[in-house]
Structure formats: structure tokens, C-alpha cells
C-alpha positions as CSV (number, residue, x, y, z in Angstrom):
1,X,2.7,-17.5,24.4
2,X,-1.0,-17.1,24.1
3,X,-2.5,-13.9,22.8
4,X,-4.0,-13.2,26.2
5,X,-0.6,-13.6,27.9
6,X,1.0,-11.2,25.4
7,X,-1.8,-8.7,25.8
8,X,-1.3,-8.8,29.6
9,X,2.5,-8.4,29.2
10,X,2.2,-5.4,26.9
11,X,-0.3,-3.8,29.3
12,X,2.2,-4.3,32.2
13,X,5.1,-2.9,30.2
14,X,3.4,0.0,28.4
15,X,-0.2,0.3,29.6
16,X,0.0,3.5,31.6
17,X,1.9,5.4,28.9
18,X,-0.4,4.0,26.2
19,X,-3.6,4.9,28.0
20,X,-2.3,8.4,28.6
21,X,-1.6,8.8,24.9
22,X,-5.1,7.6,24.1
23,X,-6.5,5.5,21.3
24,X,-6.0,8.1,18.6
25,X,-2.4,8.8,19.4
26,X,-1.7,5.1,19.8
27,X,-3.3,4.4,16.5
28,X,-0.8,6.9,14.9
29,X,2.1,4.8,16.3
30,X,0.5,1.6,15.1
31,X,0.1,3.1,11.6
32,X,3.8,4.1,11.6
33,X,4.8,0.5,12.6
34,X,2.6,-0.9,9.7
35,X,4.6,1.4,7.4
36,X,7.8,0.0,8.8
37,X,6.6,-3.5,8.2
38,X,5.6,-2.6,4.7
39,X,9.1,-1.3,3.9
40,X,10.7,-4.4,5.4
41,X,8.5,-6.6,3.3
42,X,9.5,-4.7,0.2
43,X,13.2,-5.0,1.0
44,X,13.0,-8.7,1.9
45,X,15.4,-10.8,-0.1
46,X,15.1,-13.9,2.0
47,X,18.3,-13.5,4.0
48,X,18.6,-14.3,7.7
49,X,19.1,-10.6,8.3
50,X,15.8,-9.8,6.4
51,X,14.0,-12.5,8.4
52,X,15.2,-11.0,11.7
53,X,14.0,-7.6,10.5
54,X,10.6,-9.0,9.5
55,X,10.2,-10.8,12.8
56,X,10.9,-7.5,14.7
57,X,8.5,-5.5,12.6
58,X,5.7,-8.1,12.8
59,X,6.2,-8.2,16.6
60,X,6.0,-4.4,16.8
61,X,2.8,-4.3,14.8
62,X,1.3,-7.0,17.0
63,X,2.3,-5.1,20.2
64,X,0.7,-1.9,19.0
65,X,-2.4,-3.7,17.9
66,X,-2.6,-5.3,21.3
67,X,-2.2,-2.0,23.0
68,X,-5.0,-0.5,21.0
69,X,-7.3,-3.4,21.9
70,X,-6.4,-3.0,25.6
71,X,-7.2,0.8,25.5
72,X,-10.5,0.0,23.8
73,X,-11.3,-2.7,26.5
74,X,-11.1,-5.6,24.0
75,X,-9.8,-9.0,24.9
76,X,-7.9,-9.7,21.7
77,X,-7.8,-13.5,22.2
78,X,-11.6,-13.6,22.8
79,X,-12.3,-11.4,19.9
80,X,-10.2,-13.6,17.6
81,X,-11.9,-16.7,18.9
82,X,-15.4,-15.2,18.5
83,X,-14.7,-14.1,14.9
84,X,-12.5,-17.0,13.6
85,X,-13.0,-19.8,16.0
86,X,-15.3,-21.7,13.7
87,X,-13.2,-21.1,10.5
88,X,-14.1,-18.5,7.9
89,X,-16.5,-16.0,9.4
90,X,-18.5,-16.0,6.2
91,X,-18.8,-19.7,5.3
92,X,-17.5,-21.4,8.5
93,X,-15.3,-23.6,6.5
94,X,-11.6,-24.4,7.0
95,X,-10.2,-23.9,4.5
96,X,-12.5,-21.1,3.3
97,X,-14.8,-22.1,0.5
98,X,-16.2,-18.7,-0.2
């Protein structure tokens, strides 16, 4: 799935509720999800169960990030392409040579 497809899906599923909550309220949920990801990373021992938990937490963080971009009117795929499409934003090399 492309980033733009994921952003559209998240908008369709949660868009009206997220817009009603606003960017500040949505950012608080995003921050909470980042905390959950941090805890999962700390607990990770490399088991299949840990991997499944990490996948879920990474997906949640991505979904909330996508929601905030949508509320702000940002096409996340285009933003990523604009900033990182030529490699490192600072030196333009891949891999980075900075």
C-alpha cells in the first residue's frame, strides 16, 4: 500500500472524528501511541509475540501521524518525496555522507 492510499483509507475510516477532535487533541493521541511504541521497544525480546506487538504499535503511530497530516492539509507521500526523494536532505547522498 502506498502512503497516499493509506492516508486516504485513514481519512475514510476516522476523518470526521479526527477533524472534530482537532490537531491539538489528535496530537495528544499520537503522543500516547508513541509512548506505547516506546514501551513495546523496551520490552522486545525478539519473540514472535513481541514482533506482532511492535507491528501493531508501529501501525498505530503511522495511522495517527497520517491523521495529523490530513487535518493539517498535508499530503504525506508528497511531503516525504519532497524532503527525502533525492536522498539525504542535507547532502543529497544515498547513503548519507554528512
